[in-house]
N, C-alpha and C positions, 0 to 999 in steps of 0.2 A: 065604520070602520079606518077608514082610511084617515081622517083627521086625527087616526092616535100615529101614524106614520113617524111626523117629526119627532115624536117621543123616543121612537128606535135610536136614534143618535143623543138624543138630550140628555138622556137618563145616564148612560154611560160617563157622557162628558160633562155634566153637572157634578156625578160622583166623583170622576178624580179633579176636580177643581177643589171640591170641597175636602177630599183627605190632603193635596198637595196643600191647601190653602190653611186649614185647620191645625198642621205640623203635629206634634207630638199629644194634642189635646185627643185625636182621633186613636191614637194605639192601641186603645185597651178594644176599641170595635169598628176600627176601621177597615178590615179584612174581610167580615160580616156585611156592612155597606158597602163593599166593592164585588160580592157574592148576589146581594140581590139588585143589584144594578142592569147587572147582567144577564140577569133570572129574570128580572123584569122585560128587556130589551125581546126575549126568548117569550116569553108569552104573547106580547105583541104582534111579533111574527107570526107566532100561533092563529092567532084572531083573522090576523090581514090572510091566512093562509085560508081561511074559514070561508072568508069575503069572495077569494079570489073561484074559490073551489064551487061555489054557488053564482057562478056567471058563466054565460058561455064563452069557450077559447076564444070567440074575435073579441071580446069583452075584458078581456084579462091584461090589458094593458092600462095602468091608472095613473096620470100627472099628477105629483103636489104641488102645488105652488107654494112656494116660502115667502120670498121677497125677492122685488126689484134688485139686482145685483150693479151690473152697471150698464150705464145709458151714454153715452158719448155720441154725440151726432146722429146719423141713421142706426148704428149699432144699439142694440140694445139687448140686454142677457140677464133673465130670471135666476133663480138658484130655485132650484127644484128636485123633489124626488118621481123617479119614476119605479114604481109597482110592477113588475111583472114575476113570469115564474121563473126567470133565470136570475135577479135581482132578490127576489122571494127566497131559493135555494139557495143561495149565498147567507142568506138573513139567517136563515133557522140553521144550519152548520155551524156558522162561526159563533153566534149563541148559544145552542146546544152543547157546542164540543167546549166553547170558550166557557159557559158556566160549569161544567162537571171538571176544567182546568182551575179553575176559580176556587172551587172545594176543594181537588187534591191539594193547591197551593197554600191551604190555612194550615194544611197537619206540617206539609214540607218543608214550610218559609218557618214553623213554630218557633224557634230560637232565633232567626234574623232581628236584629235591631232596626231594621227598616221596611221591618214586613207590612206597615203601612202604606209605606212610598211605594213598594212593589205591586202592591192593588192598583193605586192609582195609576202608575206605568199601563198595569192589566186594562184597565176600564178606557186610557185613553186611546191605547191599540184597538180593542174592540170599536170602539166611537168609531176611527178614523178608518178603519174596513168597513163598517158599515155606510160613511160615509163613500167611499171608493164605489160599491156595488150597487148603494142607492142613487148615486149622480144622475142627473137626468143630459147632464152634457159633460165633453172629454173636459172642462175648464175645472168642473165642481170636481169631476171625476180628481183630478190633477191633485185635487185641494187633501182628499183622500189620501191618494199616494206617498203624498209628501210626507202626511199625519201617520201615514203606517213607517216610510224610512224613518223617522224621527222615534216615533215608540222602540220602533225594534233597535235602535242606537242606543236609545236610555235600556232596553230592557237586556241586550246581551253585554253590555258592559257595568251592568248594577253590579257587580263586583270589582268596579275596576279601580281598588286598592293595588290589585295585581297588574301589571304593567301588560304582561300578555295577553287579556282578558279586555284591558282596556284598545291594545291594537285590535282585536279581535272587532272589536265595536266598531272603531273608524277605518277599519278594511270592510266590512258591511258599509255604511254609509256611504263611502266613495264609489263602490261598486259601484252601487244604487244609483250615484248621480251619476256614472255615465250611460244608463238604461234613460234617467230623466231626462238625458238631451235630448234622445229621441222623441222621447214622448212632445216635450216644448218643439223639435222640430215639423212632427207632425201636426200637432195645432196651428202654430204658422202654417202650414202648407193647406193646411183645410180651411182657413181661414181666408187666404187669400184666394181661392179657388171660387169658395161657397158664401163667407162674409159671415158664418156663424159657426157655434161649433155643438149647439146641442142635438143629439142623437136623432133625432124623427127631421131636424133639415140635412144634417147630413147624408143620413140614409136616403131620403129623398133626392139631394143633388145626386148621390151617385147614382141610382138606379134610374136616373132620370138621366146617365150619361152627358155629363155637363162638365166632370174632372175625365182628363183622357188617362188612356192606358198607362201612359209615363209616369203622369201626376201620382197616382193610383199605387202603383208602385214603388214610387219613393216615401210613400206616406205611409203604403204597409210596409216596409223597411224598418224605418224608422220605430213605430209600432211593435213590429218587432224586438228590434233593438230593447225598447224599453221593457218589454216582458222579460227578453233573457238578463238585463239584470234584475228585477225585481222576483223572479220564479230561478235564478241561479241556472240558466242554459246557457250551455256551450257558446259563447267563450267566458261568460264572465259570469262562472259556476266557482271560484274559487274561494270567494267567501262563506259559502255553505256549512262549510266543514269547521270553519274556528270560529262561526256564529252557537259550536257549541258550551262558550266559552259562558253562555247566561247560565243561571238556572236551570233544571227541567224541566218545569213545567211552560218555560220559555222555549223551550227549543218545542214542544208538544207543539204551544200556540202557532209561531213561523213555522212548522213543519209540513201544518197538518189540516189545517182548517184556516189559515187568515195569509199572513203575507206571501209566499211561494203560490197560492193560487190566486193571485193576482195576477198575473200576465197570461193564465189562460183563458181567467173572464177578459180582461182587455180584447184576446184575439178574436174570441167567439160574440161578444159584444160588438166587434169591429166586421163582422162576418161578411157585410157588403161590400168594403174597401179589397178582404183580400178575395173574396168573389171576383173582384173586376180586375186583380193582377195578380193573374195566374202564376208569374213569374215568382212576385211577393207569395203566394201563398205554396208553392213546390217547396221556397228556402225555410220557410216554415217546419215543412214536414220533415225536411232535411236537419234540420236544426234540430227535434224532437227526436230522433231518429239517433243523431251522433250521442244526443244526451244521454239516453236510457241504456245506453252501450255502454257509454265511459261511464256512467255513476256507477252502472253495478261491477264492471269491473274493479272502479277504486270500493267499492263496497268486498270484495273477493278479499281484501289486504290490509281491512284494517282490524285493528284488534283493541279500539277503543268504542267501546257500544256505543257510545251516542254518534260519534262520526262514520259509525258502522249505517246507523241508522240513516243517516243526514245524506249519506252518498245515497240510499236507497230511496229517502225521497226526490232526491235531483234524478233519479232514474224512472220512479213514476212519473213525475211531472212531465218527462221527455215524453211517454205515451199519452201522457193528455196532452199534449201540442203538437205532436207527432196526427193523434187522431183532432184536434181540431185542423191543424193544417190538409187533412184530407178532404174540407169542404163538407158540405152539407150533410152527408153521409158519416161524418163524425164528429159536427158538434154535438149530437147529444151524448155519446158515449164518453166524452169527453168531461160532459160535465157530471156523467153516470157515474165515472172512476174516479173524477176530484172526490165526491160525495162520500163514497165507499171510503175512499182510501183516507177519506179526513177521520172516519172511525178508528180506522183497524190500526192506522200509522198514529196516531193520537193515545191509543190505547198502549199501544209498545213501547212510545216513549215514557208513558206515565208509570209503563212494570220498569224501564230500565233507571226509572226515577227509583224503584222502590228498591229494586236489587243495590244502588247505590248509599240508601236510605239503612238497606241491612247490611252492606258492606265496607261503610266506615269510606263510603264517598268515591271507591274503588271507582274504575272504568275499566281498566285493564282485563276483557277477558280471558286472559291468560294465566288471569289469578280469582276464575271461579271454577266453575265445574260442581254436579250434585246438587247444587241449590232449589231442585223440584223436592227435596226432603222440608228444607227448613223452610221454604216460602211457599206453600202451595198453593195458593189464591194467585200470587203474581205467577209463579208458572204457566196455570192453566189460563188466564185472562190472556198474555202473553203467546200463550202455545195458539189460542183462537186469532190473534191478531197475524199468525205465522202462517196458519194453515189460510188464513183469507187472502194476504199477498201473496201464494202462492199460486193461488187460484184452484185449490182445490173443492169442489163440490158437497155440497151446495153453499160454500159460503161465499159473502160477500163478494172475494175480488173474481172468483170464479162468472157472474156472471156481470163484472163489469168491465175488467181486463182485458176476457175473453174476446168481448164485443167490441172491442179495440185491433185486436190483432184478426179477427175474421173483416171488419171493415179495411185493414190496410190490404189486406188480400182482393179486394176489390179495387178493378181498372176505374177511374175518374174519368169522368167525358172528358170527351177530345184527348186523352195522354195514352200513351203507349202502355202495351201491356206489362214491360219490362217493369216500370212505377210498382205496379202491384207484386210483381214476386223480388223486388229488391226488399222493400218495405215491409211485408208479409214473412218474409224471413228474420229480416233484423228484430220485429218483433217476437217472432218466435223462437228465438235466440237469447233474447232476451230475457222470455219468460224461462227458458234455463237455465241462465245463470243469476239471476234471481232466483230460483230455487235452491243454489248451491249455496249464493253468501248467505243468505237467511236462514238457512237448515244451519249451518257453519257454525251461525250467531247464538241459532237455540242450543245448538249441543255445544258448544262451547263454556256457555253458560247455565245452563240447566240442569247436562247430563254428563256423564263421563265421570272420575275420579276429583275430587274435591283438589285443587289446587291451593288450600289454604288451610288451615289446622283454628283448631280452638284452643289448643293445648299451647300455653306459654313457653313450655318446655321443649315441646318439638319446632316452634316457630324459626322462623328462617328465611333469607330475601327468596326464596322460589318457594317459601310457603311461608307467608305473612300471617301472624296475626289475625281473625277474625268471628266475630261472633256472630251469624246472618239470622236472620229472624224477618217474622211476616212484618206487614206497614201498619199501622193504625188505619182502622175502619175508614176514617176521612180521606183516605189514599186508596184504598180497594174497591170502594163502592163506584167512583166514578170511574175506576178499570172494571169492573164487572159489566156496569153499561155498557161500557166501549165494545166490550168482547163483545155482550151479545149481538148490536151492531155488526159487529164483525159476522158474526155466525147465520144473521137474519135478514140485514136487512136489504142486501141483494136481489136475495130472492122475493122481497116484498115489494120493492122499488120494480120491477123486471116485471110484475104478474101484469099480466095482458098488456105490454106494452105499454103501461101506468107511467113512465118517467118521460121515454119518449113523449108521447102523448101530451105528457102537462108541459115539456120544454118548447111544443111544434107553434104558440102563438110566436116567439124569440126567434129557436132555429128552422123553423117554416118545413113542410112536409116531405118527406123525402119517400121517394118510392123504392122496393124492396129492388137492390142489385144483388147478382150472385157474385159471391168471389171466383178467379181463376182454379181455385178448388173446393171442392162442397165443403158445408158445415161441418160436417161430421169428420171429415179427414182431417179438418181445419181442430178440432177439437179434439183429437186423437192424438194428433201430430204436439199439441199442447200439452198435455197428460205424459205425453211420453219424453218430453224435455223438460218437465217438471220432477219427471220421476228417476231421469236420469240424475240430472242437478242435486237431488234428495239423496240418493244411495250415493252417490261420491260424497257427498258432504258428511253421510254415516259412516264410512267408511272413515275417512281420514280423521274427523274428526268428533263421530261417538265414539267407534270402536274400537281405534288406536289411542294410547294416551295421547296429550295434545303438551308439546313442551311449553314450558313458563315463561321462556324466551324463545322472542321471534327469531326461527331459520333464516339464512340470508335470505335466501329464495333466488327465484331466477329474473332475467330482467325485467320482465312484464310487473312480477311480485312488489321488485323496487320501486318501478317507477308507478306502480300504483297506489304502496304506501305515501309517496308525494304527490298525490294528486293530478299525474303526469304530469309533474313538472309545469302543472299553468301558474305557480307563482314564478317560477323561475323563468317563463315565458313572458310573463307582465311583466316582469321588472327589463329584463332586456328590450321587450317593443316598447311597454311604457314609460316605467319609472326612473331607468336610467335617462334613455333622452332626456323627458322631462327634467332630469335634475339638471343634464348639461344644457339646456334650452336653457331653462330658468338660470344658472351660474352665466351664461352668458347674456343674459338681458341685465344683469349685474353688471355685470365689468361693462358692460355699454353703459347703460345709466349713468355708473360710478365717471367710468371717462371719458364719453362722449358728450352726451347731456349734461351731466353735474361738471364734467371738466370744461366744455365753454363757457360754463356760469363762474365757475371757477379761477378760469382762465383771464377772464373778461379782468374779473373783480383783482387778481394778483397783480394786472396789469393797469389799470388804474390806480391801487397801490403804489404800486413803483414810478408812475408817473408824479404820485403826490411827492414822493421822498426825492426827487429830482426835484422838482419844484421848490419845496420847502427850503430848500438850502440855501435859496436866492434870498430866502425874508430871515438876515442875519444878524439883526437890531444894527449893525456897525454902519457908521457913517461914511467910513474910508471906499468900504465897499460900495455902496448905492451910488457914491459919485465918480467912483472909477467904471462903475456899471452905464453910469449915463454918458462918462465918456467914451467908453464904448460903442456905446450905440449913438450916439451925435457924430463917431467917426464913422460907423457903418453907413449911416445915413447920408453922412456926405462923398461918399466914396457912390452909393446908389445913384445919387443924386446928380455928380460932377462926372464921373464917369463917363458916359457917351457924350458928351461935349469934348474931352482931350482926345 
C-alpha cells in the first residue's frame, strides 16, 4: 500500500492543475472533479491506515523515497514522504473533513461564476497541506508550508473585487511571512549544526547531544515563531479574524483541519528539539496560555458569527499549543484535541454558512434570533458542535479538552509546582469563558425572539426583512456527518487509551503522572466552570431581549471588539517604523547614492559647458588665445632669471 502514498499529494495537485489550465471548459463539471480528488486522497489514506494497523507499533514508521532532490558536494537531500501515526492522522483529518467541505461547497458556491477556480484552489490547499504533514525533512515541509500560505492567500481573497477582502488576504500573507522567517532561520541553524534537514538525522543528532542547549533554545524559539504565524498565536494572531473575508467553506477548511493546525504539527514533530531546550518549551506553554485566554475574551465581544468562531479557533489552538508545550505528557492530547476540534469546529463553520445562506449573507448575530424553528437541521448540528466545544460529556470535546486541562495540572519533570497551578488554572478559566461566548453565540443565533421579520410592511433598520430557510441537502449532509463526529468521535478514539497508544511510536510512551489536584476534582471544577459560563450566557442572551445594536460596553469589551488593539500595536511597532525606515532609505538613495552620481554628471556637464566656449570658430579669438598662451609661457620661463 505504501506505493500509493505519492498519490495522496499527486491526485489533488493534478486536479488543481486541470481545473486551472482547462479554464471555462471545465465549468460544468470541475467542482465534481475537485470533490473526487479530495475523496480519492482520503481513500488512499484509509488504505495506508489499514497497512499501519497491521504492523507492530515499532514498525509503524515508513519512509517513501520520491526522488533525489539536492546534491551539492557532500550535501545530499532526497525528497520523500514519512508515513507514521502522526502524519497519517493529519492525512485522514485533512482529506475527510476537506472532502465534506468540498461537497458542501458544491451547493454553497453554486451561483458563483468562478466556482471552478474556487475548487482548484481548494485542491491546491489540500495538496499543500498533505506535503506539509507527509514531508520527511524540514525543507520539504517548508515547500508545503509555503504552498498552504499561497493557497490561503488565494482563497481568503477569492472575492478580491472588494478592496477590504483583498487587504485581508494580504494581511494574512504578510503575517505568515513573518512566521516563515522563523522557520527559515531554524532550518539554517539546524543545517549549520548537523549538516542535514531530514527529521531522522536531526532527531538523532539532537538526541546524541551534538547540539548545545543554547542553540536548541534558539532553534526552538524560531520554530515557535513559525508556529505562531501559521496557527495565529500571540503575537501574530491579528490576521485570523480578517481571514473571514473568504467564502465560508474556506473559513471551515483553514480554521478546522488544515492551516491553523500546521503550527501544532510543527511543534509536536520537532519534539526532540523542544525537549532539549526547556526554556523554549516553557515559552511555548506560555504562548498557548496567553492565546487561549486572549481568543476567548475576544470571542465574548464579537457580533459577527464568523469572527466569533475565528476567535474560538484561536483559543482552541491555544489549548493545543499549551499541551504541546507541556512535553511528552501533552503531545498526544494536543493532537487528540486537534482531531476532535477539526470535526466540531468545521461543523459550526458550515452551520454559520448555512445560517448566512438562509439569511441573505448576514453575519451580524444581533439580527438573528429564533432560527431554530426555520433551520432545524442547522440548529441541531450546530448545537452538537456547541456542546462538544463546551466539553459537556459525552461529547468529543469532553474527552480531548479536559485531558489537556488535567495535563496542565501536572508538574513537569524538574519544574516547580507553581507551573502546574498557573497553567492549570488558566486552562480551567479558559473553559469557563469558552462556555460563555459559545453559548452567547448559540443563543443569539437560534434562540430568543426574532430580530428580523419576513413581513415587508414591518421591516426596518432594526428588524431587516429576511426569509430564513433550511439549506439544501448537499450542505446539510456534511453538517450532519460532522455533528455525528462531534457527538461520538472523542469517545471512540479514547477507548482503552487507543489514540494515545496509536501515537506512541512518534510521541513516545508516557508514564502516568498525578496532577496536583485529583482527576475527579479537576473534572468537577471544569464542569462547574462550564455550567457557570453557560448560565451567565443564557441569562444575558437567552432569557433577556438582545438589542439589535451593540451597547457601548466596558473598556474590556471595547478592546475585545477591536482584537485587543493588536492592529494598533502592530501598526505602532512594525508598520509605521517600517514606513519611516523605507522613506529614509528612499531619501538616502535619492540624496546620497543617486545624488553623488547625479552631482558628478552635473559637474562633468558644467566643465564641458565652460570648455565649449573656447571653441567659438573665430580666428581672432584663437590668435588672442595663442598670444595669451605665449605671454604666460614667456613669464613662466623668464621670470626665474629676472
